[in-house]
MARROVO-393346 format. One line per field, with one value per residue (C-alpha): residue in three letters; chain; x, y, z. Coordinates in steps of 0.25 Angstrom, whole numbers, plus 5000, padded with zeros to 4 digits. Layout:
<recs>
resn <- (ALA  ...)
chain <- (A  ...)
X <- (X  ...)
Y <- (Y  ...)
Z <- (Z  ...)
</recs>
This chain:
<recs>
resn <- (GLN  LEU  GLN  LEU  VAL  GLU  SER  GLY  GLY  GLY  LEU  VAL  GLN  PRO  GLY  GLY  SER  LEU  THR  LEU  SER  CYS  ALA  ALA  SER  GLY  PHE  THR  LEU  ASP  TYR  TYR  GLY  ILE  GLY  TRP  PHE  ARG  GLN  ALA  PRO  GLY  LYS  GLU  ARG  GLU  GLY  VAL  ALA  CYS  ILE  SER  SER  SER  GLY  GLY  SER  THR  ASN  TYR  ALA  ASP  SER  VAL  LYS  GLY  ARG  PHE  THR  ILE  SER  ARG  ASP  ASN  ALA  LYS  ASN  THR  PHE  PHE  LEU  GLN  MET  ASN  SER  LEU  LYS  PRO  GLY  ASP  THR  ALA  THR  TYR  TYR  CYS  ALA  ALA  GLU  ARG  LEU  GLY  GLY  CYS  ALA  ARG  ARG  ILE  SER  ILE  PRO  PRO  PHE  ASP  HIS  TRP  GLY  GLN  GLY  ILE  GLN  VAL  THR  VAL  SER  SER)
chain <- (A  A  A  A  A  A  A  A  A  A  A  A  A  A  A  A  A  A  A  A  A  A  A  A  A  A  A  A  A  A  A  A  A  A  A  A  A  A  A  A  A  A  A  A  A  A  A  A  A  A  A  A  A  A  A  A  A  A  A  A  A  A  A  A  A  A  A  A  A  A  A  A  A  A  A  A  A  A  A  A  A  A  A  A  A  A  A  A  A  A  A  A  A  A  A  A  A  A  A  A  A  A  A  A  A  A  A  A  A  A  A  A  A  A  A  A  A  A  A  A  A  A  A  A  A  A)
X <- (5357  5360  5348  5343  5329  5323  5308  5299  5302  5291  5285  5283  5279  5289  5290  5286  5293  5298  5305  5314  5318  5329  5329  5341  5342  5353  5362  5360  5361  5366  5381  5378  5378  5365  5362  5351  5355  5346  5348  5339  5338  5351  5358  5368  5365  5366  5367  5355  5357  5365  5366  5377  5376  5374  5364  5372  5376  5367  5370  5361  5363  5361  5349  5341  5346  5335  5325  5330  5333  5340  5338  5340  5334  5344  5334  5326  5338  5332  5335  5327  5327  5316  5314  5306  5304  5306  5310  5309  5324  5324  5318  5327  5330  5334  5344  5347  5361  5370  5385  5392  5402  5391  5394  5386  5395  5391  5392  5383  5390  5387  5399  5400  5385  5386  5371  5360  5345  5338  5333  5319  5313  5309  5301  5298  5287  5274)
Y <- (4979  4981  4988  4992  4997  5003  5003  5006  5021  5031  5041  5037  5045  5047  5034  5025  5014  5010  4999  5001  4990  4988  4978  4974  4968  4964  4960  4952  4959  4947  4952  4967  4977  4985  4999  5009  5024  5037  5051  5063  5075  5084  5073  5062  5048  5040  5026  5021  5006  4994  4979  4970  4959  4948  4957  4955  4970  4982  4997  5009  5024  5030  5037  5025  5015  5008  5012  5006  4992  4987  4972  4964  4952  4946  4936  4947  4956  4967  4975  4984  4996  4996  5010  5013  5025  5034  5048  5060  5060  5047  5053  5050  5043  5029  5020  5006  5001  4989  4987  4974  4974  4968  4977  4987  4998  5004  5018  5016  5023  5024  5017  5005  5004  5003  4999  5009  5010  5022  5027  5028  5039  5038  5050  5050  5061  5064)
Z <- (4820  4835  4842  4855  4856  4869  4873  4885  4887  4888  4898  4913  4925  4936  4945  4934  4927  4913  4907  4895  4886  4876  4865  4858  4844  4834  4846  4859  4872  4880  4881  4881  4893  4893  4897  4898  4896  4896  4891  4895  4887  4889  4896  4893  4891  4904  4908  4916  4918  4912  4913  4910  4900  4911  4918  4930  4931  4931  4933  4934  4934  4948  4944  4940  4951  4958  4947  4934  4931  4919  4914  4902  4895  4886  4881  4875  4871  4879  4891  4900  4910  4920  4925  4938  4946  4934  4936  4927  4927  4920  4908  4896  4883  4888  4879  4880  4877  4876  4877  4872  4884  4893  4905  4914  4920  4933  4925  4913  4902  4887  4882  4881  4877  4861  4858  4861  4859  4853  4867  4873  4880  4895  4901  4915  4918  4924)
</recs>
């Protein structure tokens, strides 16, 4: 069974840091493009960051550039989102996703991602 499982979410104060992890099982991530998305209450799901299968291409939403870093460890079949300088506006449910084309588009959109995690809450509040 193909599965993605997020971990590492929680409550953090403004200016703090969190690292989200996403572990894959039932398939290997080597040839997949990887992405992180988030959805705040009452808002649409938005793409946050992506990385290509080779790791050679990354893209970020303007709202997180310079603060978030996406990375992957194919040997561990896991990928990460390092989040620094967190703001209350970053509060959302975060989802990891994978797509078999192996790419990472400048505009990070839901298609072509076809494997999704269940989501994990990140709350930035004092």
